[in-house]
N, C-alpha and C positions, 0 to 999 in steps of 0.2 A: 148642239154646241154653237156658240156665238161666232161671229166673224172676227177675223184678225184686226187688231187695232191699227189705225193709221197714225197714231200718235207715238212719238218717241218717249223713252223714259224721261228725258230732260223736259219735254213738254208737259208730261204728266206731273213731274216734280214742281215745275214752275206754277202750274195751275193750283196744285194743292198748297204750295207755299203762299200763293197770292191770297187764298182764303184764310190760311192760318195767320198770316200777318195782317189780316183785315184790310188789305188793299182793295179786295173785291168780295162780293157776296157769292154764295154758291150759285144762286140763280143767274147772276151776271156771267160768271165763269162758264156755266153750262150753256147759256145762250150764245156766248161768243164762240165756244168750241163746237156747238151743235151736238152736245151729248146730253144724256138724261142725268137726272140727279142720282139715279141708281148707279150709273156708270161712275159718276164722280165719287160716290160713297165707296165703291169698290177700290178706286184709286187711293182714297184716303186710308182704307184698311191695308192695302198693299204697302203704302208708305210707312204706316205704323209698324207693320210686320218687318219691313226692311230695317227700320231703326232698331227694333228689338234684336234682330239678328246681328246687326252691326255691334251693338253694345254687348251682346252675349259673346260674340267672337272676341272682343277685347278682353273680357274676363277669361275666356278659354286660352287666349294667347298669353295672358299674364300667368295663368296657371301652368301652361306648357313651358314657359320660360323658367318658372320656379323649379319645375321638375328637371329641366335640362341643366340648370345651374347646380342643383344637388348632384346630378349624375357627373357633371364635370368635376366638382369638388371631390367626389369619391374616386374618380379616375386619377386625379392629380395625387391624392393620398396613396393610392395603389402604386402609381409610378414611383413616387418617392420611396415607399417601403421596398419595392423591388430593386430600385437603384441601390439602396443601402444594403440589402441582402446580397446583391451582386458584388458590391464592393467588399463586403466581409468574406464572401466565398472566394473571391480573387485573392485576398490577403492570406486566407487559410490555405489555399492550394499552393501558393508560393512558399509557404513555410514547410509544406510536406515534401517539397522537392529536395 
């Protein structure tokens, strides 16, 4: 197992973004940080995986919100029906007295 990284997530992000935005080359970035290109490639893979997870979470969140909205609408319909039934039963019970 490798040693623990001394770089923060923000430092890794900045390094990857520097190469993606073409401000620096991979070689320059690796030289400045004292890391291998293999390490930098792993950071890029992690960044892409993180972006994929973030985008998937958005889709899941939207889907969950849709489910909750449907459940809320069903609950509101049930409450309305029960309120109407309660009102009708109250009127019927008053007539039976």
